[in-house]
N, C-alpha and C positions, 0 to 999 in steps of 0.2 A: 049711318054716315055721320061723321063727326063735324062739328062746326069749326070754322076757321078761328084762329086766335087773333085778337085785336089788342093793340097797345097804343094808347094815345098819349102824346107828350105835347105840352103847350110851352112855347118859348115866348115870353113877353118882352117886347122891346119898347122903346119910347114912342115909336111911330105906329106900329101895328103888332098884331099877334101872329106868330108863325105856328102853325099846327102841323105836327108830323104824326102820321099814323103808320105804325109798323104792323104788317099783316103776315101771318104765316099760314100757308095752305096745308091742309091735312095730308094731301098727296099732290104730286105733280099734275095728275090728270084734272084736278079741280082748280088749277092755277087761274085759268081765265074767269071762272065763276067767282073766285075769291077776289080777283082784281076788279070785277064789275061791282061786287059788294063794297069794296073800298071806295070806288068811284062814287057810288050812291051815298056813302057815309060822308065823303068830302063835299059833295054837292049839298047835302042837308046842312052840314056845318057852316058852309059859306052862303046858305040861303039862296041858291041859284034856282031860277025858274026853269021849266022843262025846255024852253026854246033857247035859253042862254047857253053860250059855249062855256066849256070848263075854263076856269081861271086858276088852275093849279096843274101840277104835273105828277105823273105816277111813274116811278122807277122800279124796275124789277131786277132780280139778280141776273137775268139773261143779258141785260144791257151791260152790266159790269163784267160779266164773263166774256162777252164779245169784244169789249174794249181791251181787256187783258190779252185775249188771243191776238188781236191786231197789233198791239204793242210788242208782244214777245215775238211774233213772226217778223216784224220789221227789224228788231234787234238781232234776231237769228240770221236774217239775210245780210245785215251789215257785218256781223262777225264772220260769216263765210267769206265775204269779200276781203276782209282784213287778213284772215288766215291764208287765203289763196295768194295774196300779194306777198305775205311774209314767206310762204313756202317757195314761191318763185324766186325771191331774193336769195334764199339759202341754196337752192338747187341750181342756180345759174352758174355756168362754167366760168372759172376765173380767166381773165384775159392774160395771154402770155406777154411778158415784157421782153423786149429785145434790146 
């Protein structure tokens, strides 16, 4: 079994240090275990005690894929409405002028 890949990047600002850890799991089946390892690494970096809540966030690619799916499904539904309105305008019978 291979170990997960870690990459740590530190961004220094005037007020505080922002730490970003990029983690790649060896396979999708080990994703949860790898995320737990990243959580432990962040808790150690921020010196949190066991009873203290996390003061950081963990984002996975699943979050971005779900956001993309929601955005594209909304755009798709909007485009169907626009197309159906334009088709109705084109296929409506012309009124006879007398």
